[in-house]
FIKE-897431 format. One record per residue: x, y, z of N, C-alpha, C in turn; residue in three letters. Coordinates in steps of 0.2 Angstrom, whole numbers, padded with zeros to 4 digits, always signed. Layout:
REM residues N
XYZXYZXYZALA/...
END
This chain:
REM residues 140
+0072-0052-0097+0069-0059-0096+0063-0059-0100MET/+0062-0064-0104+0056-0064-0108+0052-0071-0106THR/+0046-0070-0105+0042-0076-0103+0036-0077-0108LEU/+0034-0083-0110+0029-0085-0114+0022-0084-0110THR/+0017-0083-0114+0010-0083-0111+0009-0089-0107LYS/+0011-0095-0109+0010-0101-0105+0014-0101-0099ALA/+0020-0098-0099+0023-0098-0093+0020-0093-0088GLN/+0017-0087-0090+0014-0082-0086+0008-0085-0083LEU/+0005-0090-0086-0002-0093-0084-0001-0098-0079ASP/+0006-0100-0078+0007-0106-0073+0005-0103-0066LEU/+0002-0108-0062+0001-0106-0055+0007-0105-0051PRO/+0006-0100-0046+0012-0099-0041+0011-0104-0036ILE/+0016-0109-0035+0015-0114-0031+0016-0112-0023THR/+0019-0106-0022+0019-0104-0015+0014-0099-0013THR/+0009-0098-0018+0004-0093-0016+0000-0095-0010ALA/-0002-0091-0006-0006-0092+0000-0013-0089-0001ASP/-0018-0092-0003-0025-0090-0005-0028-0087+0002ALA/-0027-0090+0007-0030-0087+0013-0027-0080+0015THR/-0020-0080+0015-0017-0073+0016-0019-0068+0011LEU/-0020-0070+0005-0022-0065+0000-0029-0062+0002LEU/-0034-0067+0004-0040-0065+0006-0040-0060+0012GLU/-0036-0062+0017-0035-0057+0022-0033-0050+0021ILE/-0028-0050+0017-0025-0044+0015-0029-0040+0010LEU/-0033-0043+0006-0038-0039+0002-0043-0036+0006GLU/-0045-0040+0011-0051-0038+0016-0048-0031+0019GLY/-0042-0031+0021-0039-0025+0025-0039-0019+0020TYR/-0037-0021+0014-0037-0015+0009-0044-0013+0007CYS/-0048-0017+0007-0055-0015+0005-0058-0010+0011ARG/-0056-0012+0017-0058-0009+0023-0055-0002+0023GLU/-0048-0001+0021-0045+0005+0021-0048+0010+0016ILE/-0049+0007+0010-0051+0011+0005-0059+0013+0006LEU/-0062+0009+0009-0069+0011+0010-0073+0009+0004GLY/-0080+0011+0005-0084+0010-0001-0082+0015-0007LYS/-0082+0012-0013-0080+0015-0019-0086+0020-0020LYS/-0084+0027-0021-0089+0031-0023-0091+0031-0030PRO/-0097+0033-0031-0100+0033-0038-0095+0036-0043ASN/-0093+0041-0042-0088+0045-0046-0082+0046-0042LYS/-0077+0041-0042-0071+0042-0038-0067+0048-0039PRO/-0065+0052-0034-0061+0058-0035-0054+0056-0035ASP/-0050+0061-0036-0043+0059-0038-0039+0056-0031ILE/-0041+0059-0026-0038+0056-0019-0040+0049-0019VAL/-0046+0047-0020-0048+0040-0020-0044+0036-0025PHE/-0044+0038-0031-0040+0034-0036-0033+0034-0034ARG/-0030+0039-0032-0023+0038-0030-0022+0033-0024VAL/-0026+0033-0019-0026+0029-0014-0026+0021-0016ARG/-0031+0020-0021-0032+0014-0024-0026+0011-0027GLU/-0023+0016-0031-0017+0014-0035-0011+0012-0030LEU/-0010+0016-0025-0005+0015-0020-0006+0008-0017ILE/-0012+0007-0015-0013+0000-0011-0011-0005-0016VAL/-0012-0005-0022-0010-0010-0027-0003-0010-0028GLY/+0000-0005-0028+0007-0004-0030+0012-0005-0024LEU/+0010-0005-0018+0014-0005-0012+0018-0012-0012LEU/+0015-0018-0013+0019-0024-0012+0025-0024-0018PRO/+0024-0020-0023+0029-0020-0029+0035-0015-0026GLU/+0033-0011-0021+0039-0006-0019+0039-0001-0024GLY/+0035+0000-0029+0035+0005-0034+0029+0010-0033GLU/+0030+0014-0028+0024+0019-0027+0026+0026-0028THR/+0031+0027-0033+0033+0034-0034+0027+0038-0037SER/+0027+0044-0037+0022+0049-0040+0023+0048-0047MET/+0029+0047-0050+0029+0046-0057+0025+0040-0059ASP/+0026+0034-0056+0022+0028-0058+0014+0029-0057ARG/+0012+0032-0052+0005+0033-0051+0002+0038-0056VAL/+0006+0044-0057+0003+0048-0062+0003+0045-0069SER/+0008+0041-0071+0008+0037-0077+0002+0033-0077SER/+0000+0029-0072-0006+0025-0072-0012+0028-0073GLU/-0012+0035-0070-0018+0039-0071-0018+0042-0078LEU/-0013+0042-0082-0013+0045-0088-0012+0053-0088GLY/-0008+0055-0083-0007+0062-0082+0000+0063-0080MET/+0002+0069-0081+0009+0071-0079+0010+0072-0071SER/+0016+0071-0069+0017+0072-0061+0014+0079-0059VAL/+0015+0084-0063+0013+0091-0061+0006+0091-0061ARG/+0002+0088-0066-0005+0088-0066-0008+0085-0060THR/-0005+0079-0058-0007+0075-0052-0006+0080-0046LEU/+0000+0083-0045+0001+0087-0039-0004+0092-0039ALA/-0005+0096-0045-0010+0101-0045-0017+0099-0043ARG/-0019+0093-0045-0026+0091-0044-0027+0088-0037ARG/-0021+0086-0034-0021+0084-0027-0022+0090-0022LEU/-0018+0095-0024-0017+0101-0021-0024+0105-0021GLU/-0028+0104-0026-0035+0107-0026-0039+0104-0021GLU/-0038+0097-0019-0041+0094-0014-0038+0095-0007GLN/-0033+0099-0007-0030+0100+0000-0025+0095+0002GLY/-0023+0091-0003-0019+0085-0001-0012+0085-0005ARG/-0008+0081-0003-0001+0080-0006+0000+0073-0007SER/+0004+0071-0012+0005+0064-0014+0008+0060-0008TYR/+0013+0064-0005+0017+0061+0000+0012+0059+0006ARG/+0008+0064+0008+0003+0063+0013-0002+0057+0012GLU/-0004+0057+0006-0008+0051+0005-0005+0044+0005ILE/+0001+0044+0003+0005+0038+0003+0007+0036+0010LEU/+0009+0041+0014+0010+0040+0021+0004+0038+0025ASP/-0002+0041+0024-0008+0039+0027-0010+0032+0025ASP/-0010+0030+0019-0012+0023+0017-0007+0018+0020VAL/-0001+0019+0021+0004+0015+0024+0002+0014+0031ARG/+0001+0020+0034-0001+0020+0042-0007+0016+0043HIS/-0012+0017+0039-0018+0013+0041-0017+0006+0039GLN/-0014+0004+0034-0013-0003+0033-0008-0006+0038LEU/-0003-0002+0040+0002-0005+0045-0002-0007+0052ALA/-0007-0002+0054-0011-0004+0060-0015-0010+0059LEU/-0018-0011+0053-0022-0017+0052-0017-0023+0052GLN/-0012-0023+0048-0007-0029+0047-0004-0030+0054TYR/-0002-0025+0058+0002-0027+0064-0003-0030+0069ALA/-0009-0029+0068-0014-0032+0073-0015-0040+0071SER/-0013-0042+0066-0014-0049+0063-0008-0052+0065ASP/-0008-0056+0070-0002-0060+0072+0001-0065+0067ARG/-0003-0067+0062-0002-0072+0057+0004-0069+0052ARG/+0004-0062+0052+0009-0059+0048+0016-0057+0052LEU/+0021-0059+0049+0028-0058+0052+0029-0050+0050ARG/+0033-0047+0055+0035-0040+0054+0038-0039+0047LEU/+0043-0043+0045+0046-0043+0039+0041-0043+0033GLY/+0036-0047+0034+0031-0047+0028+0027-0041+0028GLU/+0026-0038+0034+0022-0032+0034+0026-0026+0031ILE/+0033-0026+0032+0037-0021+0029+0037-0021+0022ALA/+0038-0028+0019+0037-0029+0012+0031-0027+0009PHE/+0025-0029+0012+0019-0027+0009+0017-0020+0009LEU/+0021-0016+0013+0020-0009+0014+0025-0005+0009LEU/+0029-0009+0006+0034-0006+0001+0040-0003+0004GLY/+0042-0005+0010+0048-0003+0013+0054-0008+0011TYR/+0060-0005+0010+0065-0009+0008+0068-0014+0014ASN/+0066-0012+0020+0068-0016+0026+0064-0015+0032ASP/+0065-0019+0037+0060-0019+0043+0062-0013+0047GLN/+0069-0011+0047+0071-0005+0050+0067+0001+0048THR/+0067+0002+0042+0063+0008+0039+0056+0008+0041SER/+0053+0002+0041+0046+0001+0043+0045+0003+0050PHE/+0050+0000+0055+0050+0002+0062+0050+0009+0063ASN/+0054+0013+0060+0055+0020+0061+0048+0024+0059HIS/+0045+0022+0053+0039+0025+0051+0033+0023+0056ALA/+0033+0017+0059+0028+0015+0063+0029+0019+0070PHE/+0035+0020+0072+0036+0024+0078+0034+0031+0077ARG/+0035+0034+0071+0033+0041+0070+0025+0041+0070ARG/+0022+0036+0068+0014+0036+0068+0011+0035+0074TRP/+0014+0030+0078+0011+0028+0084+0015+0029+0091THR/+0021+0031+0090+0025+0032+0096+0028+0025+0099GLY/+0027+0020+0096+0030+0013+0098+0032+0009+0092GLY/+0035+0004+0093+0037-0001+0088+0031-0006+0087THR/+0031-0009+0081+0026-0014+0079+0026-0020+0085PRO/+0032-0022+0087+0032-0027+0092+0029-0025+0099SER/+0030-0018+0101+0027-0016+0107+0020-0015+0106GLU/+0017-0013+0100+0010-0013+0099+0007-0020+0100ILE/+0010-0025+0097+0008-0032+0097+0008-0035+0104ARG/+0013-0033+0108+0013-0035+0115+0008-0032+0120ALA/+0005-0027+0118+0000-0023+0122-0007-0026+0121SER/
END
């Protein structure tokens, strides 16, 4: 599929500016204040937050965005005592708690925003993190 610059510049008629503002606020809260010299963990978290809605949060993609090999990224994270999988899971967990507390977001939307293929996968992850389902947490 090829699009012209003019087509790419067209506004998205279904865009929800209010929702975008809410979601960006949650992401800023999760990431915290940007350090003067962001370390590798902060940079990876920042990239993951941006890539989650695309569903493309593979270590290959993140390492490519950082301009390094997967092995170099793994080594640099290991030096910080972290793993890529652990960081991805932590970001999803924190955002899931934020999103689930906002009743304006449907659970299917939350699953999509966190990069899950379906709501069932999201529910399983949420249960692992919290011991309950998103619906149960919302009801309490």
